[in-house]
MARBA-3410 file (N, C-alpha, C, O; in Angstrom, 1 decimal):
85
1.0,-1.2,0.2,0.2,-0.1,0.0,0.8,1.3,-0.3,1.9,1.6,0.2 ~ 0.4,1.9,-0.9,1.6,3.3,-1.1,1.4,4.2,0.2,0.3,4.2,0.8 ~ 2.5,5.2,0.6,2.7,5.6,2.1,2.0,7.3,1.5,1.8,8.1,2.4 ~ 1.9,7.7,0.6,1.8,8.8,0.1,0.0,9.1,-0.5,-0.7,8.2,-1.1 ~ -0.6,10.3,-0.1,-2.0,10.8,-0.7,-2.9,9.9,1.0,-2.5,9.5,2.1
-4.2,10.1,0.2,-5.3,9.1,1.5,-5.6,8.2,0.8,-6.4,8.4,-0.1 ~ -5.0,6.7,1.3,-5.7,5.5,0.3,-6.8,4.8,1.2,-7.1,4.5,2.4 ~ -7.5,4.8,-0.4,-8.5,4.1,0.3,-9.1,3.1,-0.5,-8.5,2.9,-1.5 ~ -10.5,2.1,-0.1,-10.8,1.3,-0.9,-12.4,1.9,-0.9,-13.2,2.1,-0.1 ~ -12.4,1.9,-2.2,-14.0,2.8,-2.6,-14.9,1.4,-3.7,-14.5,0.8,-4.7
-16.3,1.2,-2.7,-16.9,-0.2,-3.4,-18.0,0.5,-3.6,-18.4,1.2,-2.7 ~ -18.6,0.5,-5.0,-20.1,0.3,-5.6,-20.7,-0.6,-5.2,-20.0,-1.6,-5.3 ~ -22.0,-0.6,-4.7,-22.6,-2.0,-4.2,-24.2,-2.1,-4.6,-24.8,-1.4,-5.4 ~ -24.4,-2.6,-4.2,-26.3,-2.5,-4.3,-26.6,-3.7,-3.8,-25.9,-4.6,-4.1 ~ -27.8,-3.8,-3.1,-28.6,-4.7,-2.6,-30.3,-4.9,-2.8,-30.7,-3.8,-2.7
-31.5,-5.8,-3.0,-32.5,-5.4,-2.6,-33.0,-5.0,-1.2,-32.4,-5.3,-0.1 ~ -34.1,-4.3,-1.5,-34.8,-3.6,-0.7,-35.0,-5.0,0.7,-35.5,-6.1,0.4 ~ -34.5,-4.6,2.1,-35.4,-5.6,3.1,-34.2,-6.5,3.0,-34.4,-7.5,3.7 ~ -33.3,-6.4,2.4,-31.9,-7.1,3.0,-30.7,-6.5,3.9,-30.5,-5.3,3.9 ~ -30.1,-7.2,4.5,-29.3,-6.9,6.0,-27.8,-7.7,5.3,-27.7,-8.9,5.0
-26.9,-6.8,5.1,-25.5,-7.2,5.1,-24.4,-7.2,6.1,-24.1,-6.1,6.7 ~ -24.0,-7.9,6.3,-22.6,-7.2,7.0,-21.4,-7.4,6.3,-21.1,-8.5,5.8 ~ -20.6,-6.2,6.1,-19.4,-6.0,5.0,-18.4,-5.8,6.1,-18.6,-5.4,7.2 ~ -17.4,-6.4,5.3,-15.9,-6.9,6.2,-15.0,-6.6,5.5,-14.9,-7.2,4.4 ~ -13.6,-5.2,6.0,-12.9,-5.2,4.8,-11.4,-5.6,5.6,-10.9,-4.8,6.5
-11.0,-6.5,5.3,-9.0,-6.6,5.7,-8.3,-6.5,5.1,-8.5,-6.3,3.9 ~ -7.3,-6.5,5.7,-5.4,-6.4,5.7,-5.0,-7.5,6.3,-5.0,-7.7,7.5 ~ -4.7,-8.5,5.1,-4.0,-9.7,6.0,-5.3,-10.2,6.8,-6.4,-10.1,6.3 ~ -5.1,-10.6,8.2,-6.0,-10.5,9.4,-6.8,-9.5,10.0,-7.9,-9.7,10.6 ~ -6.2,-8.3,9.9,-6.2,-6.9,10.7,-7.8,-6.7,9.9,-7.9,-6.6,8.7
-8.6,-6.5,10.7,-10.1,-6.0,10.2,-10.0,-4.1,9.7,-10.1,-3.2,10.6 ~ -9.9,-4.0,9.0,-9.7,-2.2,8.9,-11.2,-1.8,9.3,-11.3,-0.7,10.0 ~ -12.4,-2.5,8.9,-13.9,-2.0,8.9,-14.9,-3.2,9.0,-14.5,-4.4,8.7 ~ -15.8,-3.1,9.3,-17.1,-3.8,9.4,-17.9,-2.7,9.6,-17.7,-1.7,10.2 ~ -19.1,-2.9,8.9,-19.9,-1.9,8.5,-21.2,-2.9,8.1,-21.1,-3.8,7.3
-22.6,-2.6,8.8,-24.1,-3.3,8.6,-24.6,-2.5,7.5,-24.9,-1.4,7.8 ~ -24.7,-2.8,6.5,-25.7,-2.5,5.3,-27.5,-2.5,5.3,-28.4,-3.3,5.0 ~ -27.7,-1.2,5.9,-29.4,-1.9,6.0,-30.2,-0.8,5.1,-29.6,0.0,4.5 ~ -31.2,-0.9,5.2,-32.2,0.3,4.4,-32.1,1.7,4.6,-32.3,2.7,3.8 ~ -31.7,1.5,6.4,-32.1,2.8,7.1,-30.9,3.5,6.7,-31.0,4.7,6.4
-29.5,2.6,6.8,-28.3,3.2,6.8,-27.8,4.0,5.4,-27.3,5.1,5.3 ~ -28.2,3.2,4.5,-28.5,3.6,3.1,-29.4,3.3,2.2,-29.5,2.3,1.5 ~ -30.1,4.3,2.3,-31.5,3.9,1.5,-31.7,3.9,0.2,-32.8,3.5,-0.3 ~ -30.6,4.3,-0.7,-30.8,4.1,-2.2,-30.3,2.4,-2.2,-29.9,1.7,-1.2 ~ -30.4,2.0,-3.2,-30.2,0.6,-4.0,-28.3,0.6,-3.7,-27.6,0.2,-2.8
-28.0,1.3,-5.1,-27.1,1.6,-5.3,-26.4,2.7,-4.4,-26.9,3.8,-4.2 ~ -24.9,2.1,-3.9,-24.1,2.9,-2.7,-22.8,2.9,-2.9,-22.5,2.0,-3.7 ~ -22.0,3.5,-2.5,-20.7,3.9,-2.8,-19.9,3.8,-1.4,-20.2,4.7,-0.6 ~ -19.2,3.1,-1.0,-18.9,2.9,0.6,-17.1,3.2,0.4,-16.4,2.6,-0.4 ~ -16.8,3.9,0.9,-15.2,4.2,1.3,-14.7,3.4,2.5,-15.6,3.1,3.3
-13.5,3.0,2.5,-12.9,2.6,3.5,-11.6,2.9,4.0,-10.8,2.2,3.5 ~ -11.1,3.8,5.0,-10.0,4.7,5.1,-8.7,3.3,5.3,-8.7,2.6,6.4 ~ -7.7,3.1,4.3,-6.5,2.0,4.2,-5.3,2.9,4.7,-4.1,2.4,4.4 ~ -5.4,3.9,5.2,-4.1,4.7,5.9,-3.3,3.7,7.2,-2.0,3.6,7.4 ~ -4.2,3.1,7.7,-3.9,2.2,8.8,-2.4,1.4,8.3,-1.3,1.3,8.9
-2.8,0.8,7.0,-1.8,0.0,6.4,-1.0,0.4,5.3,-0.5,-0.5,4.5 ~ -0.9,1.8,5.1,0.2,2.7,4.3,1.2,1.7,4.6,1.3,1.0,5.6 ~ 2.2,1.9,3.2,3.5,1.2,3.7,3.7,0.0,3.7,4.8,-0.5,3.5 ~ 2.6,-0.6,3.9,2.7,-2.7,4.0,2.3,-3.0,3.0,1.6,-2.4,2.2 ~ 2.9,-4.5,2.8,2.3,-5.2,2.0,1.6,-6.5,2.4,1.9,-7.1,3.4
0.6,-6.9,1.5,-0.5,-8.2,1.9,-1.8,-8.2,1.2,-2.1,-7.2,0.6 ~ -2.3,-9.1,1.2,-3.7,-9.2,1.0,-4.7,-7.9,1.2,-4.6,-7.1,2.1 ~ -5.7,-7.8,0.3,-6.4,-6.7,0.9,-8.0,-7.3,0.4,-8.3,-7.3,-0.8 ~ -9.0,-7.8,1.4,-9.7,-8.4,1.3,-11.2,-8.0,1.7,-11.3,-7.4,2.7 ~ -12.3,-8.3,0.8,-13.3,-7.8,1.5,-14.7,-8.7,1.6,-15.2,-9.0,0.6
-15.1,-9.0,2.5,-16.3,-10.3,2.5,-17.5,-9.4,2.9,-17.5,-8.5,3.8 ~ -19.1,-9.9,1.9,-20.0,-9.2,2.6,-20.8,-11.1,3.0,-20.7,-12.2,2.6 ~ -21.6,-10.2,4.0,-22.6,-11.7,4.5,-23.9,-11.1,4.9,-24.2,-10.2,5.6 ~ -24.8,-12.0,4.0,-26.5,-11.7,4.4,-26.2,-12.3,5.5,-25.5,-13.2,5.8 ~ -27.4,-11.1,6.6,-27.8,-11.3,7.7,-29.0,-11.8,8.1,-29.2,-12.2,9.3
-30.0,-11.7,7.1,-31.2,-12.3,7.1,-31.7,-13.3,6.0,-32.9,-13.2,5.7 ~ -31.0,-14.2,5.4,-31.3,-15.2,4.4,-30.1,-14.9,3.5,-29.1,-14.3,3.6 ~ -30.9,-16.1,2.5,-30.0,-16.4,1.0,-30.2,-15.3,-0.1,-30.9,-15.5,-1.0 ~ -29.5,-13.9,-0.1,-29.1,-12.9,-1.0,-28.4,-12.5,-1.9,-27.3,-13.0,-1.9 ~ -28.6,-11.6,-2.7,-27.6,-11.5,-3.7,-27.3,-10.1,-3.6,-28.1,-9.1,-3.6
-25.8,-10.0,-3.5,-25.4,-8.5,-3.1,-24.5,-8.2,-4.3,-23.4,-8.7,-4.4 ~ -25.1,-7.2,-5.2,-24.1,-7.0,-6.7,-23.3,-5.7,-6.6,-23.7,-4.6,-6.2 ~ -21.7,-6.2,-7.1,-20.8,-5.5,-6.6,-20.1,-5.0,-8.5,-19.5,-5.6,-9.3 ~ -20.6,-3.4,-8.5,-20.2,-2.4,-9.8,-18.8,-2.4,-9.8,-18.3,-3.2,-10.6 ~ -18.2,-1.8,-9.1,-16.9,-1.7,-9.0,-15.9,-1.5,-7.7,-16.3,-0.8,-6.7
-14.9,-1.8,-7.8,-13.7,-2.2,-6.7,-12.6,-1.0,-7.1,-12.5,-0.8,-8.3 ~ -12.1,-0.3,-6.4,-11.2,0.9,-7.0,-10.3,1.3,-5.5,-10.9,1.4,-4.4 ~ -8.9,1.3,-5.6,-8.1,1.8,-4.8,-7.8,3.4,-4.8,-6.8,3.7,-5.5 ~ -8.2,4.1,-4.4,-8.3,5.4,-4.3,-7.0,5.8,-3.7,-6.6,5.1,-2.8 ~ -6.2,6.9,-4.1,-5.1,7.5,-3.6,-5.1,9.0,-3.3,-4.1,9.5,-2.9
END
């Protein structure tokens, strides 16, 4: 991960109304962000979420994100995944 700028992971995702998701972002085994995706918190179907990666600036390793439905077997749509500096 570069040390210059303000590194972020930007996700453009969508889910259907009434679905609840847990979104977790990790660098290796370190959890960088864990967020619940609900209609109340994100009323639009398509949403852009940014995760601050500055805690791992200058480090190498795997960057992963995981989305898990918490209220049934649903589909999460991923339109775009970007690393922004």
